C-alpha positions as CSV (number, residue, x, y, z in Angstrom):
1,M,-18.0,-3.6,-9.3
2,K,-17.7,-6.1,-6.4
3,I,-14.1,-6.5,-5.2
4,L,-12.6,-9.2,-3.0
5,V,-9.5,-8.2,-0.9
6,V,-7.6,-11.0,0.7
7,G,-5.8,-10.0,3.9
8,G,-6.6,-8.3,7.3
9,G,-3.9,-5.8,8.3
10,G,-3.2,-2.1,8.1
11,R,-1.9,-2.5,4.6
12,E,-5.2,-4.0,3.5
13,H,-7.1,-1.2,5.2
14,A,-5.1,1.3,3.2
15,V,-5.7,-0.6,0.0
16,I,-9.5,-0.8,0.7
17,K,-9.8,2.9,1.5
18,S,-8.0,3.7,-1.7
19,L,-10.2,1.3,-3.8
20,K,-13.3,2.9,-2.3
21,K,-12.5,6.2,-4.0
22,N,-13.5,4.7,-7.4
23,A,-17.2,5.4,-8.0
24,K,-17.6,2.0,-9.8
25,V,-16.9,0.1,-6.6
26,E,-20.3,-0.9,-5.0
27,K,-19.0,-3.5,-2.5
28,I,-15.8,-4.7,-1.1
29,Y,-15.4,-8.1,0.7
30,A,-12.4,-8.6,3.0
31,L,-11.1,-12.0,4.0
32,P,-10.6,-12.0,6.9
33,G,-10.4,-8.2,7.3
34,N,-10.5,-6.9,10.9
35,G,-12.6,-4.8,13.3
36,G,-11.5,-1.5,11.8
37,I,-11.7,-2.7,8.2
38,A,-15.4,-3.6,8.9
39,A,-16.2,0.1,8.6
40,D,-15.1,0.1,5.0
41,A,-15.7,-3.5,3.8
42,E,-17.8,-6.6,4.6
43,C,-15.5,-8.9,6.5
44,F,-15.7,-12.7,6.6
45,P,-13.7,-15.0,8.9
46,V,-11.7,-16.8,6.1
47,K,-8.0,-16.9,6.8
48,A,-5.8,-15.3,4.2
49,N,-3.8,-18.5,3.7
50,D,-6.9,-20.7,3.4
51,I,-6.9,-21.0,-0.3
52,E,-9.8,-23.5,-0.4
53,G,-11.9,-21.3,1.9
54,I,-11.2,-18.3,-0.3
55,V,-12.2,-20.2,-3.5
56,A,-15.4,-21.4,-1.8
57,F,-16.2,-17.9,-0.7
58,A,-15.6,-16.6,-4.3
59,K,-18.0,-19.2,-5.7
60,A,-20.7,-18.3,-3.2
61,H,-20.2,-14.5,-3.5
62,P,-19.6,-13.5,-7.2
63,V,-16.9,-10.8,-7.5
64,D,-15.6,-8.9,-10.5
65,F,-12.0,-8.4,-9.3
66,A,-9.7,-9.7,-6.5
67,V,-6.7,-8.1,-4.8
68,V,-4.5,-10.5,-3.0
69,T,-2.0,-8.6,-0.8
70,P,-0.3,-10.8,1.8
71,D,2.8,-12.9,1.0
72,D,1.4,-16.3,2.2
73,P,-1.6,-16.6,-0.1
74,L,0.4,-15.3,-3.1
75,V,3.2,-17.9,-2.5
76,L,0.5,-20.6,-2.0
77,G,-1.1,-19.8,-5.4
78,C,-4.2,-17.8,-4.4
79,V,-4.2,-15.8,-7.6
80,D,-3.9,-18.9,-9.7
81,A,-6.8,-20.5,-7.9
82,L,-9.1,-17.4,-8.3
83,E,-8.2,-17.0,-11.9
84,E,-9.2,-20.6,-12.5
85,L,-12.7,-19.4,-11.5
86,G,-12.5,-16.7,-14.1
87,I,-11.9,-13.9,-11.5
88,P,-9.2,-11.4,-12.7
89,C,-6.7,-10.5,-10.0
90,F,-4.1,-8.1,-8.9
91,G,-1.1,-10.0,-7.6
92,P,1.5,-12.4,-9.0
93,H,1.0,-16.0,-9.8
94,K,2.5,-18.7,-7.6
95,N,5.5,-19.2,-9.9
96,A,6.3,-15.5,-9.8
97,A,5.6,-15.0,-6.0
98,I,8.7,-17.3,-5.4
99,I,10.7,-14.1,-5.7
100,E,9.7,-13.5,-2.1
101,G,8.9,-17.1,-1.2
102,S,12.5,-18.3,-1.6
103,K,15.4,-16.0,-0.8
104,V,17.7,-18.6,-2.4
105,F,15.7,-18.4,-5.6
106,S,15.8,-14.6,-5.7
107,K,19.5,-14.5,-4.8
108,N,20.3,-17.0,-7.6
109,L,18.2,-14.9,-10.0
110,M,20.2,-11.7,-9.1
111,H,23.6,-13.5,-9.5
112,K,22.5,-15.0,-12.8
113,Y,21.3,-11.7,-14.4
114,G,23.9,-9.4,-12.8
115,I,21.5,-7.5,-10.6
116,P,23.5,-5.7,-7.8
117,T,23.2,-7.5,-4.5
118,A,25.4,-8.8,-1.6
119,K,27.7,-11.7,-2.1
120,S,26.3,-14.9,-0.6
121,Q,26.5,-18.6,0.0
122,T,23.6,-21.1,0.3
123,F,23.6,-23.9,2.9
124,T,21.4,-26.8,3.7
125,N,23.7,-28.2,6.4
126,A,24.1,-26.4,9.7
127,E,27.6,-27.5,10.4
128,E,28.8,-26.4,7.0
129,A,27.2,-23.0,7.5
130,I,28.9,-22.6,10.9
131,A,32.3,-23.6,9.5
132,Y,31.9,-21.0,6.7
133,L,30.9,-18.3,9.2
134,K,33.8,-19.1,11.5
135,A,36.2,-18.6,8.7
136,G,34.5,-15.3,7.5
137,E,34.1,-11.7,8.7
138,F,31.6,-10.1,11.0
139,P,29.0,-8.7,11.0
140,A,27.4,-11.4,8.8
141,V,23.8,-11.6,7.6
142,I,22.0,-14.9,8.0
143,K,18.6,-15.4,6.2
144,A,16.1,-18.2,6.4
145,D,15.2,-19.2,2.8
146,G,11.4,-19.1,3.1
147,L,8.7,-16.8,4.6
148,A,9.2,-15.9,8.2
149,L,6.8,-13.1,8.9
150,G,9.5,-10.6,8.0
151,K,11.6,-11.8,10.9
152,G,13.8,-14.4,9.2
153,V,16.9,-12.2,8.9
154,I,19.6,-12.1,11.6
155,I,22.6,-9.8,11.6
156,A,25.3,-11.7,13.6
157,Q,27.8,-9.3,15.2
158,N,30.2,-12.1,16.2
159,E,30.9,-15.9,16.0
160,E,28.7,-16.7,19.0
161,E,25.6,-14.9,17.6
162,A,26.2,-16.5,14.2
163,V,26.4,-20.0,15.6
164,N,23.2,-19.4,17.7
165,A,21.4,-18.0,14.7
166,V,22.2,-21.0,12.4
167,R,21.2,-23.5,15.1
168,E,17.9,-21.7,15.9
169,I,17.0,-21.5,12.2
170,M,18.3,-24.8,10.9
171,C,18.2,-27.1,14.0
172,D,15.5,-25.7,16.3
173,K,13.3,-24.7,13.3
174,V,12.1,-21.4,14.8
175,F,10.7,-20.5,11.4
176,G,9.7,-24.1,10.5
177,A,10.5,-25.4,7.0
178,S,11.5,-21.9,6.0
179,G,14.8,-22.7,7.7
180,N,15.7,-25.8,5.8
181,S,18.0,-23.7,3.7
182,I,19.8,-20.5,4.7
183,L,21.7,-17.8,3.0
184,V,24.9,-16.3,4.5
185,E,25.5,-12.9,3.1
186,E,28.1,-10.2,3.3
187,F,27.1,-7.3,5.5
188,L,26.3,-4.2,3.4
189,T,26.3,-0.6,4.8
190,G,24.3,2.4,3.8
191,P,20.8,3.9,4.1
192,E,17.9,1.6,3.3
193,V,15.2,2.5,0.9
194,S,11.8,0.7,0.2
195,V,10.4,1.2,-3.4
196,L,7.1,-0.4,-4.2
197,S,6.4,-0.6,-7.9
198,F,3.5,-1.5,-10.2
199,T,4.4,-3.9,-13.0
200,D,2.4,-5.7,-15.7
201,G,5.4,-8.0,-16.5
202,K,6.8,-5.5,-19.1
203,T,6.5,-2.0,-17.8
204,V,7.7,-1.0,-14.3
205,V,6.3,2.1,-12.6
206,P,7.9,2.8,-9.2
207,M,5.7,4.4,-6.5
208,V,7.0,7.1,-4.2
209,S,9.9,5.8,-2.1
210,S,9.6,5.2,1.6
211,M,11.7,4.6,4.8
212,D,10.7,1.9,7.3
213,H,11.6,1.8,11.0
214,K,11.9,-1.9,11.8
215,R,13.3,-1.8,15.4
216,A,10.9,-1.8,18.3
217,H,12.4,1.1,20.1
218,D,13.8,4.6,19.5
219,N,17.2,5.1,18.0
220,D,16.7,1.9,16.0
221,E,17.2,-0.2,19.2
222,G,15.4,-3.3,20.3
223,L,14.1,-6.3,18.4
224,N,13.1,-6.4,14.7
225,T,9.3,-5.9,14.2
226,G,7.0,-5.8,11.1
227,G,7.6,-2.1,11.2
228,M,6.9,0.7,13.7
229,G,6.4,3.5,11.3
230,T,7.3,4.9,7.9
231,I,7.8,8.1,6.0
232,A,7.6,9.0,2.3
233,P,9.4,10.0,0.2
234,N,12.8,8.7,1.3
235,P,15.4,11.5,1.0
236,Y,18.1,9.0,0.1
237,F,16.2,8.0,-3.1
238,T,17.4,10.9,-5.2
239,K,16.7,11.3,-8.9
240,S,20.1,9.9,-9.9
241,V,19.7,6.9,-7.6
242,A,16.2,6.3,-9.0
243,K,17.6,6.4,-12.6
244,E,20.4,3.9,-11.7
245,C,17.8,1.6,-10.0
246,M,15.5,1.6,-13.0
247,E,18.4,0.8,-15.3
248,K,20.3,-1.8,-13.2
249,I,17.7,-3.2,-10.9
250,F,14.0,-2.6,-11.6
251,L,13.8,-3.3,-15.4
252,P,16.4,-6.1,-15.3
253,T,14.5,-7.9,-12.5
254,V,11.1,-7.8,-14.4
255,Q,12.9,-8.9,-17.6
256,A,14.7,-11.7,-15.7
257,M,11.5,-13.1,-14.3
258,K,9.9,-13.0,-17.8
259,T,12.9,-14.8,-19.3
260,E,12.6,-17.5,-16.6
261,G,9.0,-18.1,-17.6
262,R,7.8,-16.4,-14.3
263,T,6.2,-13.2,-15.6
264,F,5.6,-11.0,-12.5
265,K,2.3,-8.9,-12.5
266,G,1.3,-7.0,-9.4
267,C,3.2,-5.0,-6.9
268,L,6.9,-5.8,-6.8
269,Y,8.7,-4.4,-3.7
270,F,12.4,-3.6,-3.9
271,G,14.2,-3.4,-0.5
272,L,17.4,-1.5,-1.4
273,M,20.6,-0.4,0.3
274,I,22.4,2.6,-1.1
275,T,25.9,1.4,-0.5
276,P,29.2,3.3,-1.3
277,K,29.3,1.2,-4.5
278,G,25.8,2.1,-5.5
279,P,22.3,0.7,-4.8
280,K,22.0,-3.0,-4.2
281,V,19.0,-5.3,-3.5
282,I,18.6,-6.5,0.0
283,E,15.3,-8.3,-0.7
284,Y,12.3,-8.6,-2.9
285,N,8.7,-8.8,-1.8
286,C,6.0,-10.0,-4.1
287,R,3.4,-7.5,-2.6
288,F,2.7,-4.2,-1.0
289,G,4.9,-3.6,2.0
290,D,3.4,-3.0,5.5
291,P,3.6,-0.3,6.8
292,E,5.1,1.3,3.6
293,T,1.7,1.1,1.8
294,Q,0.2,3.3,4.6
295,V,2.4,6.3,3.5
296,V,2.5,5.5,-0.2
297,L,-1.2,5.2,-1.1
298,P,-2.2,8.5,0.7
299,L,0.1,10.3,-1.7
300,L,-1.3,8.5,-4.8
301,E,-3.3,11.0,-6.9
302,S,-4.3,8.4,-9.6
303,D,-7.1,5.9,-9.2
304,L,-5.7,2.7,-7.6
305,L,-8.4,0.4,-9.1
306,E,-7.7,1.7,-12.6
307,I,-4.0,1.0,-12.2
308,M,-4.7,-2.5,-10.9
309,L,-6.9,-3.3,-13.8
310,A,-4.2,-2.0,-16.2
311,V,-1.7,-4.2,-14.5
312,N,-3.9,-7.3,-14.8
313,E,-4.6,-6.5,-18.5
314,E,-0.9,-5.8,-19.3
315,R,-1.5,-2.2,-20.4
316,L,0.3,-0.3,-17.7
317,S,1.9,3.0,-18.7
318,P,3.9,5.5,-16.5
319,D,1.3,8.3,-17.2
320,M,-1.3,6.3,-15.4
321,V,0.5,6.7,-12.0
322,K,0.7,10.1,-10.5
323,F,1.8,11.1,-6.9
324,K,1.2,14.3,-5.0
325,D,4.0,16.6,-4.0
326,G,4.6,16.6,-0.3
327,A,5.2,13.9,2.2
328,A,3.5,11.4,4.5
329,C,4.3,9.9,7.9
330,C,2.8,6.8,9.6
331,V,3.2,6.3,13.3
332,V,2.4,2.7,14.4
333,L,0.6,2.2,17.8
334,A,1.4,-1.2,19.1
335,S,0.6,-3.3,22.2
336,N,3.3,-2.8,24.8
337,G,5.6,-5.8,24.7
338,Y,5.4,-6.4,20.9
339,P,7.1,-8.2,19.2
340,Q,7.3,-10.6,22.1
341,K,4.6,-11.1,24.8
342,Y,1.7,-8.6,25.0
343,K,-1.9,-8.4,26.3
344,T,-4.9,-7.6,24.1
345,G,-8.6,-7.0,24.5
346,Y,-8.4,-3.3,25.4
347,E,-11.0,-0.9,24.0
348,I,-9.7,1.6,21.4
349,T,-10.9,5.2,21.3
350,L,-10.5,6.8,17.9
351,P,-10.8,10.5,17.1
352,K,-12.5,11.9,13.9
353,T,-9.8,12.3,11.3
354,G,-9.3,15.7,9.6
355,E,-8.2,16.5,6.1
356,N,-5.1,14.6,5.0
357,E,-5.3,12.3,8.0
358,E,-6.0,8.5,8.0
359,I,-6.1,5.8,10.7
360,Y,-5.5,2.4,9.3
361,I,-6.5,-0.5,11.6
362,A,-4.2,-3.6,11.8
363,G,-4.8,-5.7,14.9
364,A,-8.3,-5.0,16.2
365,K,-11.6,-6.9,16.5
366,L,-15.2,-5.8,16.9
367,E,-17.0,-7.1,20.0
368,D,-20.4,-5.8,21.1
369,G,-19.9,-2.7,19.0
370,K,-16.6,-1.9,20.6
371,L,-13.2,-1.9,18.8
372,L,-10.7,-3.9,20.9
373,T,-7.0,-4.6,20.4
374,S,-6.3,-8.1,19.1
375,G,-2.7,-8.0,17.8
376,G,0.8,-6.6,18.3
377,R,0.6,-3.8,15.8
378,V,-2.8,-2.3,16.5
379,L,-3.0,0.6,14.0
380,G,-1.2,3.3,12.1
381,A,-1.8,7.1,12.4
382,V,-1.1,8.7,9.1
383,A,-0.8,12.3,7.9
384,T,0.3,13.9,4.7
385,D,1.4,17.5,4.3
386,K,3.5,19.8,2.1
387,D,6.8,18.8,3.7
388,L,8.1,15.9,5.8
389,K,8.5,17.9,9.1
390,S,4.8,19.0,8.9
391,A,3.6,15.5,8.0
392,I,5.5,14.0,11.0
393,T,4.1,16.7,13.4
394,K,0.5,16.0,12.2
395,A,0.9,12.2,12.4
396,Y,2.1,12.4,16.0
397,A,-0.7,14.9,16.9
398,L,-3.2,12.4,15.5
399,S,-1.6,9.5,17.3
400,D,-1.9,11.4,20.6
401,K,-5.7,11.5,20.2
402,I,-5.9,7.7,19.9
403,H,-6.2,5.8,23.2
404,F,-6.1,2.2,24.4
405,E,-4.5,0.7,27.5
406,N,-1.1,-0.8,26.9
407,A,-0.4,1.4,23.8
408,Y,3.2,1.9,22.7
409,K,4.8,3.9,19.9
410,R,8.3,5.0,18.9
411,S,8.8,8.8,19.3
412,D,11.4,9.2,16.6
413,I,9.7,8.2,13.3
414,G,11.1,10.2,10.5
415,Q,13.9,11.8,12.5
416,R,16.6,10.0,10.5
417,A,15.0,11.3,7.3
418,L,14.9,14.8,8.6
419,K,18.6,14.6,9.5
420,A,19.4,13.3,6.0
421,K,17.6,16.4,4.6
422,G,19.6,18.6,7.0
423,E,16.5,19.7,8.9
């Protein structure tokens, strides 16, 4: 089989390495891929959001199956466009990807179908939003409606921060048209859990849960990032919580989308908060999370391609998806200064990986045979082991063997999870 993977980050590298395990896979094309992915797939410089370019590539390079992973191409209708060429895909259609593409849509969906989430109000006028916030309580959560590279959510601690956030999103358009509408939500408390799930529009099969570390610095301080590291499984996602989520959130969401004529097939990501009143949805993503994928897929025992084919053909069943016992940890190495200003172009020295170790490349390019940094998040050092403490130790030991000038990483990935486990 020849497979096309759309995307070029650490998540895509993890997906490609997993797909390669299937003996039927003879070639993988990555659009655009990156310097590290080039070791595992043939990369072409077609941007992930260039739907016309992707279609032209698919016409020129016949493929048997396509995997569309980033949010932008999914929301823009990449799956629809490829399927029009007769290429079966893993990923939701444009009308289902709106569950991430519009926070206002997903919030209205949850309210309509009684899916537990924070109370909220939608605004298209900045002054009305500011008046509402001034009369409310703090902290308050302010969200840009559309895609904003995972950075369109601001937690305002007071009136001044709230007013600034509204003006930046709605007036200054720091996230472009994504800020034409905003949501103002109540502030929920409790541990956060990420649950990726496979769904064929009828059946939902959750993957192993994970815990992201969004802030740039230790002790969850600093600016929000795309994610500085992850662990799996998340200790807060107990069997009883999982059961409640399946009954009140997972199945009702998939059923709601089907009822709305927006059947969701692909990977549906549930961003959850385990509040004192039970689990609630913070957000949906219409694709694999990054860097959650980097700890979830190394624990997958089943064949990823076979699962993806079953999702596409609407024949998914829970017995197709098996995960190993044990735990995984991903430590992200970033360019110092990320998520703001940082320098790139530094050579990366990689060690050989041992058993149960992986290095997933995110922001790097190949130049004259050398791998050079080219982004904020450069790579993820990943290890799996029998328990979380061992996986964390191994991931950090692997990260210590990776070198590039200007490298930065958090030193406390997984510590919150160990504390929750009483370790």
